LOTOR-579119 format. One record per residue: x, y, z of N, C-alpha, C in turn; residue in three letters. Coordinates in steps of 0.2 Angstrom, whole numbers, plus 5000, padded with zeros to 4 digits. Atoms other than C-alpha are relative to their C-alpha. Layout:
<zatis>
XYZXYZXYZAla/...
</zatis>
This chain:
<zatis>
499849945002485650524938499750034995Met/500549945003484550684932500750014992Glu/499749975007484850734913500550045002Asp/499649955002485250914914500750035006Gln/499349964996486850904929500449924997Asp/499850055005487350744916500350014994Ser/499749995004488750754905500349934998Lys/499450045004489750644893500250004998Arg/498949965002491550624892500349924997Ile/499350054998492850524887500549984999Thr/499650004997494150474894500449954996Ile/499550045002495950364887500449955008Thr/499650064996496550244897500449954997Ile/499850055003497950134894500150014991Ala/500049975006497850224877499049964995Gly/500550025007496050144873499350045004Arg/500549954997494350274875499649955004Pro/500850034995492950234887499550055004Tyr/500649964999491250334886499950005006Pro/500250004993490650394901499450045001Leu/500549934998488950484909500249995005Lys/499750004992489550554924499650125002Ile/500349924996488950704935500550064997Lys/499749965003489450854928500850025007Ala/499949984996490050914943500949974999Thr/499550034999491350754941500449994996Asp/500049985009492050804924500850025005Glu/499049944998493950914933500249925003Ala/500150084993493850724948500449974996Val/499850055004494050614933500250004994Ile/499850005001494850674923500850005003Arg/499450034998496350684934500149965003Lys/500050064999496150544940500249964994Ile/499950045004496250474922500750004998Ala/499349985004497950564918500449995005Arg/499650034997498550504934500149935000Glu/499550075003498450334928500449974997Val/499650055004498950334915500850025001Asn/499349965000500550454920500349915002Glu/499950074997500850274934500049964992Lys/499650075008500550154918500450034998Ile/499350005004501850224910500650015004Asn/499450024997502950234923500449935002Arg/500150074999502650074924500349984995Phe/500049995007502950054905500850014998Gln/499549984999504550144908500649935003Leu/499750084994504950014925500249944996Ser/500250075000504649864915499949984992Tyr/500250015005504949874897499849954994Pro/500050064998504749694895499349984998Asn/500750034997502849684901499750084994Arg/500549965006501349744889499550045003Asp/500549984995500049844893499850025002Lys/500450024995498949764902500349985005Gln/499750044994500149704913500350065002Asp/499949944998500549884916499450015004Cys/500749994998498749914918499850005010Leu/500150044996498649784931500350035008Ala/499749974994500149844944499950065000Leu/500449914996499350044942499449985003Ala/500550034997497849924947500249985007Leu/499750024993498949854962500150055004Leu/499749964996499649994968499450045003Ala/500649995000497950094967499649975008Tyr/500350044992497349964982500250005004Ala/499449964994498849974991499750035001Val/499849944995498750144994499350015003Asp/500850024997496550114996500049985008Leu/500250054992496849995010500650045002Tyr/499749934993498250105017499850045003Lys/500649954998497250245019499449995004Ala/500350014996496050155026499849965005Asn/499650024992496950065040500150085005Leu/500049934997497450255043499550005003Arg/500449994998495750295045499849975004Ser/500450014996494950185054500749975005Asp/499849994995496450165066500050095003Ala/500049934996496150365070499150005002His/500850034996494250325070500249985007Ser/500150034993494450205084500550055005Ser/499649974995495850315094499350065003Lys/500449974998494450445092499449985005Glu/500550044996493050335099500249995006Leu/500150024994494050285113500050065005Ser/499949924997494350465116499150015002Glu/500849964998492750505116499649975004Lys/500250044990492150355131500350015002Leu/499749974994493450375139499850105002Ser/500449914994492850575141499249995001Gly/500650054998491150485143500049965008Ile/500250054993491450385158500450065005Asn/499749964995492450515166499550075002Asp/500549955000490850635164499749955003Leu/500250054995489950475173500250015005Leu/499850034993491150455186500050105004Asp/500249964995490950645190499350005002Gln/500849954998489050655189500149945009Val/500050074992489250465203500350035003Leu/499449974994490350555215499450055004Gln/
</zatis>
């Protein structure tokens, strides 16, 4: 990462500060995600008051991993359908050319 477009920021996750060196253009996205992660952790703390912050952090991580996995499955299914449609179109074109 080049120094002229990098920036040092500190984000706080579950009450702990994390210094990061990031691209300046990524700052807004990183801060938004950090805010969302903290909100998810707080929701787990309210739902499971007998759990410590580490447990709520692990549950938040698991929730994001499940969401990412499902999104990848949908994306793969969409890509497969799109590829199938393109192959079918190519096959139709070949049939027309060969007739």
